[in-house]
N, CA, C and O atoms as CSV, one atom per row, in Angstrom:
chain,resi,resn,atom,element,x,y,z
A,1,MET,N,N,14.469,28.224,18.996
A,1,MET,CA,C,14.147,26.381,19.426
A,1,MET,C,C,15.867,25.866,20.435
A,1,MET,O,O,17.042,26.064,20.127
A,2,SER,N,N,15.268,25.201,21.619
A,2,SER,CA,C,16.361,24.422,22.353
A,2,SER,C,C,16.299,22.819,21.504
A,2,SER,O,O,15.507,22.529,20.607
A,3,LEU,N,N,17.591,21.750,22.207
A,3,LEU,CA,C,17.681,20.942,21.716
A,3,LEU,C,C,17.052,19.783,21.550
A,3,LEU,O,O,16.971,18.884,20.714
A,4,ASP,N,N,16.430,20.208,23.087
A,4,ASP,CA,C,14.612,19.547,23.794
A,4,ASP,C,C,14.058,19.069,22.572
A,4,ASP,O,O,13.994,17.945,22.075
A,5,LEU,N,N,13.596,20.427,22.133
A,5,LEU,CA,C,12.649,20.329,21.303
A,5,LEU,C,C,12.603,19.589,19.738
A,5,LEU,O,O,11.781,18.878,19.160
A,6,VAL,N,N,13.756,20.077,19.440
A,6,VAL,CA,C,14.313,19.289,18.611
A,6,VAL,C,C,13.918,18.115,18.501
A,6,VAL,O,O,13.023,17.698,17.765
A,7,ALA,N,N,14.917,17.233,19.618
A,7,ALA,CA,C,15.022,15.866,19.974
A,7,ALA,C,C,13.424,15.085,19.539
A,7,ALA,O,O,13.220,14.262,18.647
A,8,ASP,N,N,12.254,15.801,20.711
A,8,ASP,CA,C,11.195,15.861,20.611
A,8,ASP,C,C,10.681,15.587,19.480
A,8,ASP,O,O,10.271,14.478,19.136
A,9,VAL,N,N,10.672,17.079,18.526
A,9,VAL,CA,C,9.904,17.238,17.238
A,9,VAL,C,C,10.461,15.634,16.343
A,9,VAL,O,O,9.761,15.019,15.539
A,10,LEU,N,N,11.920,15.240,16.790
A,10,LEU,CA,C,12.076,14.424,14.959
A,10,LEU,C,C,11.834,12.994,16.062
A,10,LEU,O,O,11.738,11.992,15.353
A,11,SER,N,N,11.740,12.721,17.229
A,11,SER,CA,C,11.417,11.452,17.532
A,11,SER,C,C,9.503,11.285,17.607
A,11,SER,O,O,8.902,10.605,16.775
A,12,TRP,N,N,9.173,11.632,18.132
A,12,TRP,CA,C,7.387,11.985,17.950
A,12,TRP,C,C,7.178,12.209,15.984
A,12,TRP,O,O,6.122,12.022,15.379
A,13,ALA,N,N,8.248,12.557,15.481
A,13,ALA,CA,C,8.294,12.451,13.739
A,13,ALA,C,C,8.074,11.267,13.620
A,13,ALA,O,O,7.003,10.736,13.324
A,14,GLY,N,N,9.309,10.667,13.895
A,14,GLY,CA,C,9.725,9.218,13.151
A,14,GLY,C,C,8.113,8.883,13.628
A,14,GLY,O,O,7.152,8.844,12.860
A,15,ALA,N,N,8.079,8.621,15.313
A,15,ALA,CA,C,6.989,7.410,16.014
A,15,ALA,C,C,5.980,7.609,14.765
A,15,ALA,O,O,6.285,6.774,13.913
A,16,ALA,N,N,5.227,8.159,14.470
A,16,ALA,CA,C,4.404,9.066,13.004
A,16,ALA,C,C,4.384,8.718,11.877
A,16,ALA,O,O,3.538,8.618,10.989
A,17,VAL,N,N,5.357,8.550,11.989
A,17,VAL,CA,C,5.190,8.410,10.136
A,17,VAL,C,C,5.169,6.119,10.567
A,17,VAL,O,O,4.639,5.252,9.871
A,18,ALA,N,N,5.753,5.984,11.556
A,18,ALA,CA,C,5.759,4.387,11.495
A,18,ALA,C,C,4.292,4.142,11.908
A,18,ALA,O,O,3.596,3.607,11.045
A,19,VAL,N,N,3.677,4.463,13.152
A,19,VAL,CA,C,2.419,4.386,13.239
A,19,VAL,C,C,1.665,4.147,12.247
A,19,VAL,O,O,1.060,3.093,12.051
A,20,ALA,N,N,1.659,5.209,11.500
A,20,ALA,CA,C,1.176,5.418,10.364
A,20,ALA,C,C,1.197,4.162,9.042
A,20,ALA,O,O,0.280,3.749,8.331
A,21,ALA,N,N,2.187,3.916,9.078
A,21,ALA,CA,C,3.019,2.717,7.736
A,21,ALA,C,C,2.474,1.093,8.610
A,21,ALA,O,O,2.336,-0.010,8.081
A,22,GLY,N,N,2.314,1.374,9.694
A,22,GLY,CA,C,1.741,0.479,10.740
A,22,GLY,C,C,0.179,-0.286,10.175
A,22,GLY,O,O,-0.187,-1.221,9.463
A,23,LEU,N,N,-0.629,1.242,11.356
A,23,LEU,CA,C,-1.503,1.037,10.109
A,23,LEU,C,C,-2.517,0.410,9.582
A,23,LEU,O,O,-3.331,-0.455,9.906
A,24,ARG,N,N,-2.133,1.396,8.237
A,24,ARG,CA,C,-1.883,1.301,6.698
A,24,ARG,C,C,-1.972,-0.135,6.397
A,24,ARG,O,O,-2.959,-0.674,5.897
A,25,LEU,N,N,-0.518,-0.914,6.843
A,25,LEU,CA,C,-0.013,-1.548,7.050
A,25,LEU,C,C,-1.170,-2.871,6.885
A,25,LEU,O,O,-0.711,-3.760,6.168
A,26,LEU,N,N,-2.673,-3.179,7.449
A,26,LEU,CA,C,-3.018,-4.407,8.154
A,26,LEU,C,C,-3.982,-3.663,7.094
A,26,LEU,O,O,-4.471,-4.706,6.659
A,27,GLY,N,N,-4.525,-2.816,6.464
A,27,GLY,CA,C,-5.507,-3.221,5.324
A,27,GLY,C,C,-4.829,-3.493,3.420
A,27,GLY,O,O,-5.435,-3.353,2.358
A,28,THR,N,N,-3.565,-3.858,3.657
A,28,THR,CA,C,-3.492,-3.826,2.533
A,28,THR,C,C,-3.125,-5.419,1.675
A,28,THR,O,O,-2.633,-6.046,2.614
A,29,ARG,N,N,-3.108,-5.918,1.045
A,29,ARG,CA,C,-2.982,-6.078,0.532
A,29,ARG,C,C,-2.121,-7.063,-0.432
A,29,ARG,O,O,-2.656,-6.936,-1.533
A,30,GLY,N,N,-1.039,-7.989,-0.550
A,30,GLY,CA,C,-0.362,-8.618,-1.730
A,30,GLY,C,C,0.799,-7.906,-0.884
A,30,GLY,O,O,0.958,-6.900,-0.193
A,31,ALA,N,N,1.590,-9.136,-1.395
A,31,ALA,CA,C,3.301,-8.787,-1.238
A,31,ALA,C,C,4.227,-7.601,-1.649
A,31,ALA,O,O,5.188,-7.313,-0.936
A,32,ALA,N,N,3.969,-6.963,-2.704
A,32,ALA,CA,C,4.385,-5.547,-2.742
A,32,ALA,C,C,3.467,-4.472,-2.667
A,32,ALA,O,O,4.023,-3.379,-2.775
A,33,ALA,N,N,2.015,-4.422,-2.489
A,33,ALA,CA,C,1.792,-3.528,-2.007
A,33,ALA,C,C,2.009,-2.980,-0.539
A,33,ALA,O,O,2.117,-1.824,-0.129
A,34,ARG,N,N,2.046,-4.593,0.323
A,34,ARG,CA,C,2.719,-4.094,1.626
A,34,ARG,C,C,3.849,-3.669,1.498
A,34,ARG,O,O,4.199,-2.596,1.990
A,35,LEU,N,N,5.044,-4.853,0.441
A,35,LEU,CA,C,6.867,-3.087,0.441
A,35,LEU,C,C,6.185,-2.062,0.215
A,35,LEU,O,O,6.405,-1.518,1.298
A,36,HIS,N,N,5.708,-1.543,-0.173
A,36,HIS,CA,C,5.590,-0.223,-0.409
A,36,HIS,C,C,4.690,0.701,0.756
A,36,HIS,O,O,4.260,1.853,0.702
A,37,THR,N,N,4.621,-0.278,1.750
A,37,THR,CA,C,3.528,0.314,2.367
A,37,THR,C,C,3.942,0.831,3.185
A,37,THR,O,O,3.654,1.894,3.735
A,38,ILE,N,N,5.469,-0.682,3.512
A,38,ILE,CA,C,6.102,-0.303,4.861
A,38,ILE,C,C,7.940,0.673,4.716
A,38,ILE,O,O,8.812,1.083,5.481
A,39,ALA,N,N,7.620,0.613,2.993
A,39,ALA,CA,C,8.733,1.463,2.945
A,39,ALA,C,C,9.502,2.841,3.684
A,39,ALA,O,O,10.700,3.099,3.799
A,40,PRO,N,N,8.076,3.723,4.198
A,40,PRO,CA,C,8.755,4.145,5.120
A,40,PRO,C,C,9.789,4.630,6.070
A,40,PRO,O,O,10.717,5.428,6.210
A,41,VAL,N,N,8.864,3.375,6.833
A,41,VAL,CA,C,9.487,3.072,8.319
A,41,VAL,C,C,11.267,3.052,8.281
A,41,VAL,O,O,12.117,3.243,9.150
A,42,THR,N,N,11.332,2.699,6.725
A,42,THR,CA,C,13.887,2.427,6.992
A,42,THR,C,C,13.510,3.533,6.170
A,42,THR,O,O,14.525,4.023,5.675
A,43,ALA,N,N,12.446,4.143,5.810
A,43,ALA,CA,C,13.308,5.470,4.416
A,43,ALA,C,C,13.600,6.611,5.561
A,43,ALA,O,O,14.507,7.400,5.826
A,44,LEU,N,N,12.337,6.256,6.078
A,44,LEU,CA,C,11.847,8.310,7.313
A,44,LEU,C,C,11.727,7.773,8.978
A,44,LEU,O,O,12.683,7.932,9.739
A,45,ALA,N,N,10.682,7.245,9.348
A,45,ALA,CA,C,10.512,6.767,10.379
A,45,ALA,C,C,12.408,6.839,11.550
A,45,ALA,O,O,13.004,7.544,12.364
A,46,ALA,N,N,12.555,5.251,10.602
A,46,ALA,CA,C,14.286,5.138,11.433
A,46,ALA,C,C,15.029,6.264,11.307
A,46,ALA,O,O,15.751,6.526,12.269
A,47,PRO,N,N,15.043,6.813,10.615
A,47,PRO,CA,C,16.323,8.627,10.949
A,47,PRO,C,C,15.919,9.702,11.327
A,47,PRO,O,O,16.556,10.646,11.795
A,48,LEU,N,N,14.733,9.580,11.114
A,48,LEU,CA,C,13.610,10.747,11.659
A,48,LEU,C,C,14.142,10.128,13.780
A,48,LEU,O,O,14.421,11.127,14.443
A,49,LEU,N,N,14.227,9.005,14.470
A,49,LEU,CA,C,14.111,8.889,15.457
A,49,LEU,C,C,15.538,8.874,15.598
A,49,LEU,O,O,16.001,9.491,16.557
A,50,ILE,N,N,16.492,8.152,14.646
A,50,ILE,CA,C,17.663,8.048,15.539
A,50,ILE,C,C,18.004,9.561,14.954
A,50,ILE,O,O,19.221,9.461,14.801
A,51,ALA,N,N,17.674,10.819,14.561
A,51,ALA,CA,C,18.258,11.126,14.383
A,51,ALA,C,C,17.868,12.536,16.333
A,51,ALA,O,O,18.592,13.215,17.062
A,52,GLY,N,N,16.353,12.215,16.260
A,52,GLY,CA,C,16.067,12.356,17.603
A,52,GLY,C,C,16.102,11.654,18.933
A,52,GLY,O,O,15.572,11.937,20.008
A,53,VAL,N,N,17.102,10.366,18.451
A,53,VAL,CA,C,17.964,9.770,19.852
A,53,VAL,C,C,19.004,10.454,20.095
A,53,VAL,O,O,19.514,10.468,21.215
A,54,ALA,N,N,19.366,10.972,19.309
A,54,ALA,CA,C,20.977,11.232,18.897
A,54,ALA,C,C,21.284,12.746,19.832
A,54,ALA,O,O,22.220,13.046,20.573
A,55,LEU,N,N,19.753,13.681,19.316
A,55,LEU,CA,C,20.203,14.741,19.867
A,55,LEU,C,C,19.289,14.682,21.646
A,55,LEU,O,O,19.320,15.656,22.398
A,56,ARG,N,N,18.803,13.806,21.887
A,56,ARG,CA,C,19.271,13.697,23.171
A,56,ARG,C,C,20.244,14.763,24.461
A,56,ARG,O,O,21.353,14.236,24.364
A,57,PRO,N,N,20.345,15.499,25.159
A,57,PRO,CA,C,20.796,15.647,25.691
A,57,PRO,C,C,21.906,15.031,26.674
A,57,PRO,O,O,23.024,15.477,26.935
A,58,TRP,N,N,21.356,14.035,27.076
A,58,TRP,CA,C,21.917,12.935,27.982
A,58,TRP,C,C,22.338,11.672,26.946
A,58,TRP,O,O,22.286,10.499,27.315
A,59,ALA,N,N,22.866,12.183,25.270
A,59,ALA,CA,C,23.413,11.206,24.893
A,59,ALA,C,C,24.961,11.412,24.546
A,59,ALA,O,O,25.384,12.439,24.015
A,60,SER,N,N,25.757,10.319,24.907
A,60,SER,CA,C,27.066,10.112,24.582
A,60,SER,C,C,27.679,10.597,23.424
A,60,SER,O,O,27.032,10.709,22.382
A,61,TRP,N,N,29.040,10.940,23.509
A,61,TRP,CA,C,28.937,10.133,22.155
A,61,TRP,C,C,29.304,8.809,21.987
A,61,TRP,O,O,29.513,8.463,20.825
A,62,HIS,N,N,29.462,7.804,23.053
A,62,HIS,CA,C,29.491,7.066,22.182
A,62,HIS,C,C,28.547,6.127,21.725
A,62,HIS,O,O,28.600,5.053,21.125
A,63,ASP,N,N,27.171,7.261,22.449
A,63,ASP,CA,C,25.686,6.197,22.118
A,63,ASP,C,C,25.330,7.123,20.966
A,63,ASP,O,O,24.331,6.801,20.323
A,64,VAL,N,N,26.062,8.351,20.556
A,64,VAL,CA,C,25.725,8.740,19.211
A,64,VAL,C,C,26.941,8.619,17.829
A,64,VAL,O,O,27.001,9.207,16.749
A,65,ALA,N,N,27.856,7.517,18.508
A,65,ALA,CA,C,28.248,6.593,17.132
A,65,ALA,C,C,27.769,5.289,17.333
A,65,ALA,O,O,27.813,4.727,16.238
A,66,LYS,N,N,27.248,4.387,18.362
A,66,LYS,CA,C,26.045,3.674,18.441
A,66,LYS,C,C,25.185,3.583,16.513
A,66,LYS,O,O,25.050,2.982,15.448
A,67,LEU,N,N,24.794,5.042,17.589
A,67,LEU,CA,C,23.117,5.594,16.113
A,67,LEU,C,C,24.397,5.553,14.929
A,67,LEU,O,O,24.495,4.922,13.877
A,68,ALA,N,N,24.916,6.104,15.318
A,68,ALA,CA,C,24.953,6.309,13.231
A,68,ALA,C,C,25.184,5.787,12.833
A,68,ALA,O,O,24.901,5.687,11.639
A,69,ALA,N,N,26.236,4.613,13.755
A,69,ALA,CA,C,26.857,2.734,12.712
A,69,ALA,C,C,25.505,2.230,12.466
A,69,ALA,O,O,25.236,1.802,11.344
A,70,ILE,N,N,24.256,2.238,13.786
A,70,ILE,CA,C,22.966,2.078,13.285
A,70,ILE,C,C,22.558,2.228,12.353
A,70,ILE,O,O,22.429,1.235,11.637
A,71,ALA,N,N,21.983,4.008,11.675
A,71,ALA,CA,C,21.513,4.699,10.611
A,71,ALA,C,C,22.283,3.188,9.390
A,71,ALA,O,O,21.779,2.151,8.961
A,72,VAL,N,N,23.814,3.890,9.210
A,72,VAL,CA,C,25.119,3.892,8.147
A,72,VAL,C,C,23.979,1.639,7.924
A,72,VAL,O,O,23.472,1.151,6.914
A,73,LEU,N,N,24.050,1.235,8.905
A,73,LEU,CA,C,23.941,-0.601,7.996
A,73,LEU,C,C,22.766,-0.027,8.025
A,73,LEU,O,O,23.255,1.096,7.902
A,74,LEU,N,N,21.295,0.252,8.098
A,74,LEU,CA,C,19.744,0.555,7.679
A,74,LEU,C,C,19.650,1.045,6.532
A,74,LEU,O,O,18.821,0.507,5.798
A,75,ALA,N,N,20.812,2.750,5.719
A,75,ALA,CA,C,20.268,2.984,4.576
A,75,ALA,C,C,21.290,1.972,3.880
A,75,ALA,O,O,21.353,2.095,2.657
A,76,ALA,N,N,22.301,0.749,4.602
A,76,ALA,CA,C,21.976,0.517,3.544
A,76,ALA,C,C,21.886,-1.118,3.072
A,76,ALA,O,O,22.164,-1.901,2.164
A,77,THR,N,N,21.585,-1.059,3.737
A,77,THR,CA,C,21.036,-2.895,3.855
A,77,THR,C,C,19.360,-2.842,3.305
A,77,THR,O,O,18.869,-3.635,2.502
A,78,GLY,N,N,18.621,-1.640,3.999
A,78,GLY,CA,C,17.426,-1.653,4.292
A,78,GLY,C,C,16.747,-1.372,2.245
A,78,GLY,O,O,15.772,-2.122,2.304
A,79,PRO,N,N,16.735,-0.925,1.060
A,79,PRO,CA,C,16.852,-0.670,-0.146
A,79,PRO,C,C,17.137,-2.353,-0.590
A,79,PRO,O,O,16.388,-3.161,-1.140
A,80,ALA,N,N,18.112,-2.444,-0.248
A,80,ALA,CA,C,18.273,-4.324,-0.338
A,80,ALA,C,C,17.881,-5.324,-0.044
A,80,ALA,O,O,17.932,-6.317,-0.770
A,81,THR,N,N,17.290,-5.279,1.353
A,81,THR,CA,C,16.564,-5.837,1.211
A,81,THR,C,C,15.411,-5.936,0.597
A,81,THR,O,O,15.073,-6.887,-0.108
A,82,VAL,N,N,14.739,-4.925,0.847
A,82,VAL,CA,C,13.152,-4.699,-0.025
A,82,VAL,C,C,13.398,-5.129,-1.532
A,82,VAL,O,O,12.451,-5.575,-2.181
A,83,VAL,N,N,14.429,-5.025,-1.994
A,83,VAL,CA,C,14.441,-5.102,-3.680
A,83,VAL,C,C,14.673,-6.582,-3.733
A,83,VAL,O,O,14.643,-7.148,-4.825
A,84,THR,N,N,15.031,-7.621,-2.003
A,84,THR,CA,C,14.599,-9.027,-2.520
A,84,THR,C,C,13.693,-10.067,-2.469
A,84,THR,O,O,13.296,-11.064,-3.071
A,85,ALA,N,N,13.442,-8.934,-0.818
A,85,ALA,CA,C,11.893,-9.483,-1.489
A,85,ALA,C,C,10.843,-9.565,-1.544
A,85,ALA,O,O,10.016,-10.255,-0.947
A,86,GLY,N,N,10.735,-7.978,-3.184
A,86,GLY,CA,C,10.110,-8.103,-3.913
A,86,GLY,C,C,10.312,-8.332,-5.124
A,86,GLY,O,O,9.765,-7.678,-6.013
A,87,LEU,N,N,10.826,-8.939,-5.258
A,87,LEU,CA,C,11.389,-9.660,-5.649
A,87,LEU,C,C,11.564,-11.638,-5.739
A,87,LEU,O,O,11.828,-12.291,-6.749
A,88,ALA,N,N,11.271,-12.244,-4.116
A,88,ALA,CA,C,11.713,-13.156,-3.929
A,88,ALA,C,C,9.312,-12.954,-4.229
A,88,ALA,O,O,8.903,-13.883,-4.926
A,89,ALA,N,N,8.545,-12.290,-3.923
A,89,ALA,CA,C,7.222,-12.336,-3.481
A,89,ALA,C,C,7.035,-12.132,-5.263
A,89,ALA,O,O,6.034,-12.791,-5.548
A,90,ARG,N,N,7.584,-11.507,-6.501
A,90,ARG,CA,C,7.056,-12.187,-7.484
A,90,ARG,C,C,7.527,-12.803,-7.951
A,90,ARG,O,O,7.239,-12.896,-9.145
A,91,ARG,N,N,8.645,-13.730,-7.385
A,91,ARG,CA,C,9.131,-15.258,-8.003
A,91,ARG,C,C,7.956,-15.819,-7.820
A,91,ARG,O,O,7.635,-16.795,-8.499
A,92,ALA,N,N,7.243,-15.366,-7.007
A,92,ALA,CA,C,6.367,-16.785,-6.036
A,92,ALA,C,C,4.943,-16.214,-6.188
A,92,ALA,O,O,4.227,-16.480,-5.223
A,93,ALA,N,N,4.402,-15.545,-7.097
A,93,ALA,CA,C,3.783,-14.844,-7.337
A,93,ALA,C,C,2.960,-15.497,-9.790
A,93,ALA,O,O,1.929,-15.643,-10.447
A,94,ASP,N,N,4.825,-15.602,-9.921
A,94,ASP,CA,C,5.156,-15.883,-11.144
A,94,ASP,C,C,5.074,-17.276,-11.062
A,94,ASP,O,O,5.043,-17.828,-12.162
A,95,ARG,N,N,5.019,-18.158,-9.887
A,95,ARG,CA,C,5.476,-19.650,-10.592
A,95,ARG,C,C,3.219,-20.082,-10.143
A,95,ARG,O,O,2.222,-19.716,-9.521
A,96,PRO,N,N,3.865,-21.201,-11.216
A,96,PRO,CA,C,2.010,-21.810,-11.037
A,96,PRO,C,C,2.297,-22.591,-10.296
A,96,PRO,O,O,3.456,-22.978,-10.144
A,97,GLU,N,N,0.869,-23.198,-9.370
A,97,GLU,CA,C,0.522,-23.565,-8.296
A,97,GLU,C,C,0.597,-25.340,-8.852
A,97,GLU,O,O,0.043,-25.967,-9.756
A,98,GLU,N,N,1.414,-25.625,-7.960
A,98,GLU,CA,C,1.645,-26.593,-7.933
A,98,GLU,C,C,0.463,-27.837,-7.190
A,98,GLU,O,O,0.130,-27.737,-6.009
A,99,THR,N,N,-0.017,-28.871,-8.025
A,99,THR,CA,C,-0.684,-29.933,-7.069
A,99,THR,C,C,-0.176,-31.295,-7.679
A,99,THR,O,O,0.320,-31.935,-8.607
A,100,THR,N,N,-1.106,-31.159,-5.423
A,100,THR,CA,C,-0.476,-32.547,-4.778
A,100,THR,C,C,-1.054,-33.308,-5.304
A,100,THR,O,O,-0.855,-34.501,-5.076
């Protein structure tokens, strides 16, 4: 299997996961459900896309280093961001309605 084919498969797989999550998001209600619906984008789609672009024959080591930095930052901050957003949504749901 050629490197071009592997790069294409990884890129298209990542794009498919992102599109599927986006389409599911349209019909999802509630903040917690939306967080669960969009989680595959940071957990699966982004790494697949990054790997696909990094394996492109035109990718220089500079490009791959930048992509690796993005992947590390995404892996380090993605779960924390989702947890923080989930906690904020829960606090907002638990807060009593304000009457004016």
